[in-house]
C-alpha positions, 0 to 999 in steps of 0.5 A: 916481475914478482917485485913489481907486483909486490911493489904495486900491491904495497903501493895500492895498500898504502893508498887504501890505508891513506884513503881510509885514514882520510875518511876516518880523520874527516869523520873524527873531525865531524864528531868533534863538532857534534861533541862540542855542540852537545857540550854546549847544550849540556852546559846550557841545561845545567845552568838552567837547572841550577836556576830552578829554586829548590822545592819547599820543605815538607812536601812529602808530609803535605802529600801524606796529609793530602792522601790521608784526607782523601781516604777519610773523605772517601770513607765518609762519602763511600762508593755505591754499595750492594743494593740488596745488602743496603735493603737487608741492613734497613730490614735488620734495623727495623727488626732491631727496633721492633717495627715492620718495614716494607720496601715499596719501590726502589730506583737503582743507583743513578747519576745526579749531575752536580759538579762532578756528579755523584750516585743516588739510590732512592727507596720508598718504604712503609714502617709500621709500629708504635710511635716511639719505635718508629721514631727510634727506627727513623733516628737510627736509620738517619744516624746509623750505618749509612752516613750519606743516607737522607730521609727526603720525605716522611709522613706519619699517620695513626688511627683517628682518636675520638675528641677529648681522648688522649692518644695511646703511645702504643697505638700503631702508626704508619710512617711513609718514608722516601729515602736516598743514599748518596755515593761517589762514583767509582774511581780509577785509582 
């Protein structure tokens, strides 16, 4: 009886191994088909990639030059600066030029829409002093620390002079200035 059970178990184990072998063989054949399909796709992609032309020479140098130009433009057209610092710089310049500058009104940084847009800070101020000193202040203000500063309007008045008299160069004058400082909007670099 033991031999019959033992023989039956061996037969059963043989059938299980045979069934397992069949399952593995079918799975293996399926994987061979998938592998052949993947090889075909890899060959197609490799062929397509070989047809892509090589990049032009010097792209790294061109990229470096473009970044340098961008940085130079960013420095020439700065981001909005601190408004208080901007006004303080103007007042220090007035002090250096020995004139009195009085900020009358300011408009905080606002967006001007032209193309991609840019920011503008506007300010009106009165400047009092002799004509040569006021002129020096205006020249230094326009060509000075703020390269994007523009004087939009200026009017100069002086005390009236009697007919036939030559105006005194040291006579006080008052210049009313309308100033705008332009800046680029902040970037997300």
